C-alpha positions, -999 to 999 in steps of 0.1 A, spaced: -658 -186 -355 -644 -157 -376 -618 -134 -362 -627 -106 -386 -638 -75 -368 -656 -46 -387 -634 -16 -392 -654 7 -370 -651 -18 -341 -613 -21 -349 -609 16 -345 -627 16 -311 -606 -14 -299 -574 2 -311 -582 34 -292 -590 15 -260 -558 -5 -262 -537 26 -269 -554 46 -241 -549 18 -216 -511 18 -221 -511 -17 -207 -492 -33 -236 -467 -6 -244 -486 5 -275 -498 41 -273 -503 50 -310 -539 42 -322 -527 38 -359 -500 13 -349 -524 -8 -329 -549 -7 -358 -522 -17 -383 -510 -46 -361 -545 -57 -355 -551 -60 -392 -519 -80 -396 -531 -103 -368 -565 -108 -386 -547 -115 -418 -528 -143 -401 -560 -157 -387 -556 -144 -351 -580 -123 -331 -576 -85 -335 -567 -80 -298 -538 -105 -299 -518 -77 -316 -514 -59 -283 -503 -92 -266 -479 -105 -293 -463 -75 -310 -440 -46 -301 -433 -16 -323 -396 -8 -321 -383 23 -339 -413 22 -362 -409 -15 -371 -433 -42 -360 -417 -71 -340 -432 -104 -329 -424 -111 -292 -401 -141 -286 -427 -158 -264 -453 -154 -291 -429 -169 -317 -424 -198 -294 -461 -203 -288 -469 -203 -325 -440 -226 -333 -451 -251 -306 -488 -248 -316 -477 -258 -352 -460 -289 -339 -425 -275 -333 -403 -285 -303 -373 -269 -286 -348 -286 -263 -326 -262 -244 -291 -277 -241 -273 -247 -225 -289 -217 -208 -265 -193 -191 -255 -156 -193 -225 -166 -215 -241 -191 -239 -276 -203 -249 -280 -234 -271 -313 -250 -282 -323 -277 -306 -353 -267 -327 -372 -293 -346 -404 -296 -367 -418 -325 -387 -417 -304 -419 -384 -286 -412 -361 -311 -397 -338 -303 -367 -313 -276 -361 -289 -268 -332 -287 -230 -326 -262 -214 -303 -257 -177 -294 -229 -166 -271 -222 -133 -254 -188 -131 -271 -205 -135 -305 -229 -107 -296 -200 -85 -284 -179 -92 -315 -207 -79 -338 -213 -48 -317 -246 -57 -300 -233 -54 -264 -235 -17 -256 -234 2 -223 -268 3 -207 -284 -21 -233 -304 -52 -226 -274 -72 -236 -256 -59 -204 -286 -61 -181 -303 -93 -193 -277 -113 -214 -294 -147 -209 -328 -134 -221 -313 -116 -251 -294 -147 -261 -325 -168 -257 -345 -145 -279 -319 -146 -306 -319 -184 -305 -357 -185 -307 -359 -161 -337 -331 -177 -357 -341 -213 -349 -378 -209 -357 -372 -189 -389 -347 -215 -400 -367 -246 -392 -403 -236 -397 -406 -199 -409 -443 -203 -416 -451 -199 -379 -436 -164 -377 -443 -151 -413 -410 -133 -416 -412 -112 -384 -382 -106 -362 -381 -104 -324 -380 -70 -306 -344 -78 -294 -333 -81 -331 -352 -51 -343 -336 -30 -315 -302 -38 -331 -313 -28 -367 -302 4 -383 -325 32 -373 -355 39 -396 -349 70 -417 -378 94 -412 -387 127 -427 -373 159 -411 -406 169 -396 -395 205 -393 -390 208 -431 -415 185 -448 -434 190 -480 -462 216 -479 -496 202 -470 -510 189 -503 -544 197 -518 -562 163 -514 -561 143 -546 -592 125 -535 -618 146 -518 -644 137 -492 -668 131 -520 -645 106 -536 -637 127 -566 -602 127 -581 -587 162 -581 -551 170 -590 -536 192 -563 -511 220 -566 -486 198 -546 -477 181 -579 -460 213 -590 -447 223 -555 -410 231 -550 -388 202 -540 -390 196 -503 -360 199 -480 -356 166 -461 -323 176 -443 -299 147 -441 -326 121 -449 -331 111 -485 -364 121 -501 -390 94 -508 -386 80 -543 -413 54 -547 -444 67 -566 -480 64 -555 -505 70 -584 -542 78 -585 -564 68 -615 -565 90 -645 -530 104 -645 -495 91 -653 -480 116 -629 -474 104 -593 -498 118 -567 -469 116 -542 -438 96 -533 -433 72 -504 -403 56 -487 -413 19 -486 -441 -6 -485 -452 5 -450 -453 41 -460 -473 31 -491 -498 12 -471 -503 41 -447 -509 67 -475 -531 42 -495 -552 38 -463 -556 75 -460 -569 77 -496 -593 48 -491 -605 63 -459 -614 96 -477 -633 76 -503 -650 55 -477 -664 87 -460 -679 100 -492 -716 108 -489 -722 110 -526 -711 74 -534 -728 42 -526 -710 12 -512 -703 -3 -546 -689 29 -560 -667 34 -530 -654 -1 -533 -647 3 -571 -629 36 -566 -605 20 -541 -600 -10 -565 -592 15 -592 -566 31 -569 -551 -3 -563 -550 -10 -601 -532 23 -607 -504 10 -584 -505 -27 -594 -468 -29 -602 -459 -17 -568 -484 -39 -550 -473 -71 -569 -440 -69 -551 -455 -68 -516 -458 -97 -492 -491 -116 -490 -498 -101 -456 -493 -66 -469 -516 -74 -499 -542 -87 -474 -541 -55 -454 -546 -35 -486 -576 -56 -496 -591 -52 -462 -587 -14 -465 -605 -16 -499 -633 -37 -485 -637 -14 -455 -641 16 -477 -671 0 -492 -686 -7 -458 -679 28 -443 -707 53 -440 
């Protein structure tokens, strides 16, 4: 049975999940993006709410979900020590061998993870366990977690740099209209935006028919979001048939092929789904 859900149904499901607030995800777009990632990995759309967190704008796979996927793929874990001071587990998989992984509270303290009021102070054993799970599974059999980190790890990453929302670029004239036509907007000649203490985005996003970037993005996730907005505009065109909408989105992808070639396979799958959905949307 296929896990693929039509885009219109995904939107309704994402809204229902976000509105329920049962899983800690309240942003419809985040639920939608995670659901597409889940589908790309062969899981049902709704498992995104169960298995993922979004921490500081980054997707994270819950430690229990990591463990479940690892064990479902034939992996095993034997917990040797399990205390508030030290957690040690032996991770093994037929295709990845065996590895002993230890995390201690002193180790976490020495690298600056134990901070006042943090989970490391309140739940040290659970935090150590999550670190062991993520490191052990990604080392022994990374295919079961596809590069994701646990929420506990993501919380300790450097904060995501975001635009200064009080001083962002002026609202651009859409490059792709509701009718799917390419129109170069005045934003291409707009004064340089003031991003405060945050560096301006530097990665170009192109539209077909021009060598000048339509806009700039920060990273792959930012590119996917903006690419999706353009595909959505094309998909809502009333003047184009399904094949024309699909081809316009494919042309948009070809205009950014160098950028897309450097993405992960999951990210490419998400883009391909956006393109296919534009051809289905009415």
